[in-house]
C-alpha positions as CSV (number, residue, x, y, z in Angstrom):
1,M,0.0,-0.1,0.1
2,Q,1.2,3.5,-0.6
3,V,0.7,5.3,2.5
4,R,1.7,8.6,1.1
5,A,-1.2,8.6,-1.2
6,T,-3.6,8.3,1.7
7,L,-2.7,11.3,3.5
8,Q,-5.2,13.9,3.8
9,E,-4.4,17.4,3.6
10,G,-2.1,18.9,6.0
11,E,-0.8,15.6,7.6
12,T,2.3,14.4,8.0
13,Y,3.7,10.7,7.6
14,A,5.9,10.6,10.6
15,G,7.4,6.6,10.0
16,L,6.8,2.7,10.9
17,I,6.1,1.7,14.3
18,L,7.0,-2.1,15.1
19,G,4.8,-3.6,16.9
20,K,5.5,-5.4,20.1
21,D,2.6,-6.9,21.4
22,E,0.3,-5.5,18.0
23,P,0.7,-5.7,14.6
24,D,3.2,-3.0,13.0
25,Y,1.5,0.6,11.6
26,H,2.4,3.5,10.0
27,L,2.2,6.8,12.4
28,I,0.5,10.0,10.6
29,L,0.6,13.1,12.3
30,L,-2.5,15.2,11.9
31,P,-2.6,19.3,11.4
32,G,-3.1,21.4,14.1
33,E,-2.4,21.9,17.5
34,A,-3.5,22.7,21.1
35,A,-1.5,25.0,23.4
36,D,-2.1,25.7,26.7
37,V,-4.2,22.4,27.7
38,S,-4.4,19.7,30.7
39,W,-4.0,16.6,30.1
40,P,-7.5,15.5,30.0
41,T,-8.6,18.5,27.4
42,A,-5.8,17.6,25.4
43,A,-6.8,13.9,25.3
44,D,-10.6,15.7,24.2
45,W,-9.1,17.7,21.8
46,A,-7.0,15.2,20.0
47,S,-10.3,13.2,19.5
48,S,-12.1,16.4,18.1
49,Q,-9.6,16.0,15.5
50,G,-10.2,12.5,14.4
51,G,-7.3,11.1,16.4
52,V,-5.5,10.5,19.5
53,L,-2.7,11.3,21.7
54,P,0.7,9.7,20.8
55,T,2.4,7.2,22.9
56,R,5.5,7.5,24.2
57,R,7.2,5.7,21.8
58,E,5.4,7.6,19.0
59,L,6.4,10.9,20.3
60,A,9.9,9.6,20.2
61,L,9.5,8.9,16.3
62,L,7.8,12.3,16.1
63,F,10.6,13.8,17.7
64,A,13.2,11.7,15.4
65,N,11.2,12.5,12.0
66,A,8.7,15.3,12.3
67,R,10.5,17.4,14.7
68,S,10.3,20.7,12.7
69,S,6.1,20.2,12.7
70,F,6.5,20.9,16.3
71,E,6.9,24.3,18.9
72,R,10.0,23.7,20.8
73,S,7.7,23.1,23.8
74,W,6.4,20.3,25.8
75,Y,3.6,17.9,24.5
76,W,1.4,15.2,26.0
77,S,1.4,11.3,25.5
78,S,-1.6,9.4,26.0
79,E,0.3,7.4,28.3
80,P,-0.2,8.2,32.6
81,H,2.9,6.9,34.5
82,E,2.9,3.2,35.3
83,T,2.5,3.6,39.1
84,R,1.8,7.3,39.7
85,T,-1.7,7.4,37.7
86,Q,-1.8,11.1,38.3
87,L,1.0,11.8,36.6
88,V,1.3,11.6,32.6
89,W,4.5,11.4,30.2
90,G,5.2,13.8,27.5
91,Q,8.1,14.8,25.1
92,N,9.8,18.0,25.1
93,F,10.8,18.9,21.7
94,A,13.4,21.6,22.5
95,S,15.6,18.7,24.4
96,G,14.1,15.5,23.2
97,I,13.7,14.5,27.1
98,Q,10.5,12.6,28.1
99,T,9.2,13.4,31.5
100,I,6.0,13.5,33.4
101,Y,3.9,16.0,34.6
102,G,0.6,16.2,36.7
103,R,-2.8,16.1,34.6
104,P,-3.4,19.7,35.5
105,Y,-0.1,20.7,33.8
106,R,-0.7,22.9,31.0
107,G,1.1,21.8,27.9
108,H,0.9,21.1,24.1
109,A,-1.1,18.4,21.9
110,R,-0.9,17.1,18.8
111,A,-3.2,14.1,17.2
112,V,-2.1,11.1,15.7
113,R,-3.8,8.3,13.3
114,R,-2.3,4.9,12.7
115,I,-2.6,3.1,9.4
116,P,-2.3,-1.0,10.3
117,I,0.1,-3.3,8.3
118,P,-1.9,-6.1,7.1
């Protein structure tokens, strides 16, 4: 399948995610951004764009392959911390560091969609 041919206007092909417990898939960065939003608001915004917040692995791929599509700021992931569920992981697009913040923290958000590889 020619993935780039399936891109909607404003979307960016970010690369391939190799599945761990799920099949491999292509990652697509959707257009638009939310700024100064808490984690629950970020997740709602991503859904309203027809996508989801990226996982930590996806954020790392986006930093590597689509960094120029991001502000030099901090972005929410979809993943709460494993043991401290009031905290959520995110990615700093200035430094590349992934760290955790409380759900009320005000960060940026981008939405992604996934195209499974048959």
